[in-house]
C-alpha positions as CSV (number, residue, x, y, z in Angstrom):
1,M,5.9,31.8,-3.1
2,D,3.2,31.0,-5.7
3,R,1.4,27.6,-6.1
4,K,3.2,26.9,-9.4
5,S,6.6,27.0,-7.7
6,L,5.3,24.7,-5.0
7,N,4.0,22.1,-7.5
8,L,7.0,20.1,-8.8
9,K,5.0,17.6,-10.8
10,G,6.4,17.0,-14.3
11,Q,9.7,18.8,-13.5
12,R,13.1,17.2,-14.1
13,F,16.0,17.4,-11.7
14,K,19.1,15.8,-13.2
15,R,18.0,12.1,-13.6
16,L,14.7,12.5,-11.7
17,I,11.3,13.4,-13.1
18,V,8.7,14.3,-10.5
19,I,5.6,12.1,-10.8
20,A,3.3,12.9,-7.8
21,K,3.2,14.1,-4.2
22,A,4.2,11.5,-1.6
23,G,3.1,13.2,1.7
24,K,5.3,14.9,4.2
25,N,8.2,13.8,6.4
26,K,8.5,14.1,10.2
27,W,9.7,17.7,9.7
28,N,6.5,18.6,7.8
29,R,8.5,19.0,4.6
30,S,6.9,17.9,1.3
31,L,8.0,14.7,-0.3
32,W,7.7,13.8,-4.0
33,W,7.5,10.5,-5.8
34,C,10.1,10.5,-8.7
35,L,11.0,8.3,-11.6
36,C,14.7,8.0,-12.3
37,S,16.1,7.7,-15.8
38,C,17.3,4.2,-14.9
39,G,13.7,3.1,-14.4
40,E,13.7,3.0,-10.6
41,Y,11.3,5.0,-8.4
42,T,12.3,7.0,-5.3
43,I,10.8,9.5,-2.9
44,V,12.7,12.8,-2.5
45,S,12.1,15.9,-0.4
46,R,11.4,19.2,-2.1
47,G,14.6,20.6,-0.7
48,G,16.6,17.7,-1.9
49,L,15.4,18.3,-5.4
50,K,15.6,22.0,-5.5
51,K,19.1,22.2,-3.9
52,G,20.4,19.4,-6.0
53,D,21.3,17.2,-3.1
54,T,19.4,14.3,-4.7
55,R,20.1,13.8,-8.4
56,S,19.0,10.2,-8.9
57,C,17.5,7.2,-7.2
58,G,21.0,6.3,-6.1
59,C,22.3,4.9,-9.4
60,L,24.8,7.8,-9.8
61,K,26.5,6.8,-6.5
62,R,26.6,3.2,-7.6
63,E,28.1,4.1,-10.9
64,F,30.8,6.2,-9.2
65,A,31.5,3.6,-6.6
66,G,31.5,0.8,-9.1
67,K,29.3,-1.4,-6.9
68,H,25.7,-1.7,-5.7
69,I,25.1,0.0,-2.4
70,K,22.5,-1.3,0.0
71,T,21.4,0.8,2.9
72,H,19.3,-1.9,4.6
73,G,20.4,-5.2,3.1
74,Q,17.0,-6.1,1.8
75,S,16.7,-4.4,-1.6
76,N,16.3,-7.7,-3.4
77,T,13.9,-9.4,-0.9
78,K,10.2,-10.0,-1.3
79,V,9.3,-7.8,1.6
80,Y,11.1,-4.9,-0.1
81,W,9.1,-5.6,-3.3
82,V,5.9,-5.5,-1.3
83,W,6.8,-2.2,0.2
84,A,7.9,-0.6,-3.1
85,N,4.8,-2.0,-5.0
86,M,2.5,-0.7,-2.2
87,K,3.9,2.9,-2.7
88,A,3.7,2.6,-6.5
89,R,0.0,1.6,-6.4
90,C,-0.8,4.7,-4.3
91,F,1.5,7.3,-5.9
92,Y,2.4,6.3,-9.4
93,G,-0.4,7.2,-11.8
94,K,0.7,4.8,-14.5
95,H,0.7,1.8,-12.2
96,I,-1.7,-0.9,-13.4
97,E,-3.6,-0.8,-10.1
98,F,-3.4,2.9,-9.4
99,E,-7.1,3.4,-10.2
100,N,-8.1,1.1,-7.3
101,Y,-5.7,2.7,-4.8
102,G,-4.2,6.1,-5.4
103,G,-7.1,6.9,-7.8
104,R,-9.5,6.4,-4.9
105,G,-7.5,8.6,-2.5
106,I,-5.7,5.8,-0.7
107,I,-2.2,6.7,0.4
108,V,0.8,5.3,2.3
109,C,1.2,7.0,5.6
110,D,4.2,9.4,6.0
111,R,5.9,7.0,8.5
112,W,5.9,4.1,6.0
113,L,7.6,6.1,3.2
114,D,10.7,4.9,5.0
115,F,11.4,1.2,4.5
116,G,13.0,0.8,8.0
117,N,9.8,2.2,9.7
118,F,7.7,-0.2,7.6
119,I,9.7,-3.2,8.7
120,S,9.7,-2.0,12.3
121,D,5.9,-1.8,12.4
122,M,4.9,-4.8,10.3
123,G,7.7,-7.1,11.2
124,P,9.3,-9.6,8.7
125,R,7.1,-11.0,6.0
126,P,6.0,-14.5,7.2
127,K,7.2,-17.5,5.2
128,G,4.8,-18.5,2.5
129,K,2.6,-16.5,0.1
130,Y,1.8,-13.6,2.4
131,T,0.8,-10.1,1.2
132,I,0.0,-6.9,2.9
133,E,-3.8,-6.4,3.5
134,R,-5.7,-3.4,4.7
135,I,-8.3,-4.2,7.4
136,D,-10.5,-1.3,6.2
137,N,-10.5,-1.5,2.4
138,N,-11.2,2.2,2.2
139,G,-8.4,3.1,4.7
140,N,-4.8,4.0,4.0
141,Y,-1.7,1.9,4.4
142,E,-0.7,2.6,8.0
143,P,0.2,0.5,11.1
144,K,-3.3,0.4,12.6
145,N,-4.9,-0.7,9.3
146,C,-2.6,-3.4,7.9
147,I,-1.7,-7.1,8.5
148,W,0.2,-9.8,6.7
149,L,-2.4,-12.0,5.1
150,L,-2.1,-15.3,3.1
151,Q,-2.5,-14.6,-0.6
152,S,-5.2,-17.3,-0.9
153,I,-7.3,-15.7,1.7
154,N,-6.7,-12.2,0.3
155,N,-7.9,-13.5,-3.1
156,Q,-11.0,-14.9,-1.5
157,N,-11.7,-11.6,0.2
158,K,-11.5,-9.8,-3.1
159,R,-13.7,-12.2,-5.0
160,I,-17.3,-11.1,-4.9
161,Y,-19.7,-13.2,-6.8
162,K,-22.3,-11.6,-9.2
163,N,-25.2,-12.6,-7.0
164,N,-23.6,-10.9,-4.0
165,T,-25.6,-7.6,-3.4
166,T,-23.8,-6.6,-0.2
167,G,-20.4,-5.6,-1.7
168,C,-18.6,-7.7,0.9
169,K,-17.1,-11.2,0.3
170,G,-18.7,-13.7,2.6
171,V,-21.7,-11.6,3.5
172,Y,-25.0,-12.2,1.7
173,W,-28.7,-11.4,2.0
174,D,-30.9,-14.3,3.0
175,K,-34.2,-13.5,1.3
176,F,-36.1,-16.2,3.2
177,R,-35.1,-15.0,6.7
178,K,-34.7,-11.4,5.5
179,K,-31.4,-11.1,7.3
180,Y,-27.7,-10.9,6.5
181,V,-25.5,-14.1,6.8
182,A,-21.7,-14.0,7.3
183,T,-19.4,-16.9,6.5
184,I,-15.7,-17.5,5.9
185,N,-14.1,-20.6,4.3
186,R,-17.4,-22.5,4.8
187,I,-17.5,-21.5,8.5
188,Y,-20.8,-20.0,9.6
189,L,-20.3,-16.8,11.5
190,G,-23.8,-15.8,12.2
191,I,-27.0,-14.1,11.0
192,F,-27.6,-10.4,11.4
193,E,-30.3,-7.8,10.9
194,N,-27.7,-5.0,10.3
195,L,-25.4,-5.2,7.3
196,Q,-22.5,-3.4,9.0
197,D,-22.6,-5.9,11.9
198,A,-22.2,-8.8,9.5
199,I,-19.4,-7.0,7.7
200,D,-17.6,-6.3,10.9
201,I,-17.8,-9.9,12.0
202,R,-16.5,-11.1,8.6
203,K,-13.5,-8.7,8.8
204,A,-12.7,-9.8,12.3
205,A,-12.9,-13.5,11.2
206,E,-10.4,-12.8,8.3
207,I,-7.8,-11.6,10.8
208,K,-8.6,-14.5,13.3
209,Y,-8.5,-17.4,10.9
210,Q,-5.5,-16.2,8.8
211,R,-3.4,-16.1,12.1
212,E,-4.4,-19.6,13.0
213,I,-3.3,-21.1,9.6
């Protein structure tokens, strides 16, 4: 089988247009991120597309049944939106934030391509303005690298002032002491000779203090 036949990007299968690769499932079979003609996105196995088993995002079934079918009962919840948007940032090239996620090589782990697994690992989204946050900003969306974080803290973590030369929010170079200082929400975390030590302390504090709020 040649490479061209393995690459489904751009091909149409009934109502689905293949957008990008979406990893592999637990059987090591390739998955593809698809755009349905109804405007919804879905992830389908290569076999499902080639054999015609999957012809839409599910809208065909709903049309025939005459009602909306929910497999997990959370299709209209905020946590489902968080999950769907997380995948779109990583796999859909036209997403407004793709450049900062999928464009940098960040992906959603195979296990989390299934919404049930995502909920099982992350638990329900806490009440309030919580969002999913990666502990390692260069790491993937996977159980060991993600937490629920208050949006206000998440925004603070992303906001890096122009005079910050370290590239990490809350960590700056003290030119008088010639060392790195780490802070969070006006809380002094310490002074360090090594930049990475200061960043590690700041990251740990983000997790600690968001849990105490």
